[in-house]
N, C-alpha and C positions, 0 to 999 in steps of 0.2 A: 717798475714803466717805463712802456718803453715812450722815448717823445715822439712825434706824431711831424711829419714833415709834410707839406706839399710842394704844389706842381707849381707856385707862381713863381715867376719869371725876378730876375733880381732888380732887373730896371722896372719891375710894371707899377705903374701910378695905384697908389691906397687907392682901395673903393672910396666913393664919398658919403659912406655911413661912416667915418670914425673924424672923429671932430680935429684931430691933428689934421688929416689930411683937409680936412675944408676950410684949415683956417690956417693951409700953409700949402701953394699946390705943387710946391716944388719937393714935397717927402715923395720917396719912393719906399713897397713894402719889400722888404729882403725878410732870409726868416733865419734866425739866430739861434742855434743849437745849445741851452744853457743846459746845466746838469739841477738837478734838484735843492741842493745847496744854495746856487747862484739865483734861481729861483726866488727861493725862501727869502736870502736874504734883500733883495729886489722890492718884496711883497714887504718886508720889515722895513727897509727904507721910508717906502713909500708911504707908510701906515705915521711911524716916527714924525713924517713931517705934518702927516695930516694933523696928528697930535698936536703937534706945534705949534701952523698957519692956518690951520685949516684947507690946507689946497689939497686938493684932491691931482696927485701927480701919478704919472700910470708907470711901468717897467720900461717902458720904450723913451717916457722922457726920461726917466734918466741913467738909459744906456746913449741918449744922445748927448747927455751933458757928459760924458763918461770921455764920449769919443771927439768934445771938445778942449777938454783937457789931454787924452792923446797928443788930437792937432797943437796944443798950443804949446809941449812936452816937445813935441816934433822942431814945431818953428824953434823952440830954446835950442834944442840940442846942434841944430844948422848954424848957429849963431856962437859969436862966442862968449856969451851969457849964460851958459850951461855947459862951457870946455871939461868938466869933470863927469860928466854923464856922458855917454860913447849914444851916436846916433841911434836912435828908433832902426835904420836903414840896414844898421849890421843886425838885426837881429834875427835866427835863423831857426825859430819858432815863436811857436807864442809862449812859451815860457818865458823865454830872453822878455819878450813881451811884457809884461805878470812882472817879471823882475825888474826893469826898470822904471815900469809907472811908482812900482811899490818905494824904488830906493828915490823915484824927485818925490813919492810922495812924501815922505821920513824924513827930505832934507830938509824940504818946506817948510814943514812941522817943527823943526828943531832950529832954524832961523827966527823962529817969532822970540 
């Protein structure tokens, strides 16, 4: 299956039809290309959340939560709190960022 793209500007406000846009006018529509496996996993996670809590969580909300996690990770690597992890700004490709995010998550899970 070939991913569809659109010509929406990266900084164009999302349309008023989306509930997220209506509740938060600071949201902007961006295009995000995902592989079939990542898209399916987001749907699976949304389904698990719905089954556990009854909340109808969208893929976009999950991606925004992941970005919040990366933002916090970036903040930690800039401070002395995570000197074991190189700053995200040293990543030369997306796979480097992925590796750092997985390393941080596994480290956090191991510390409990």
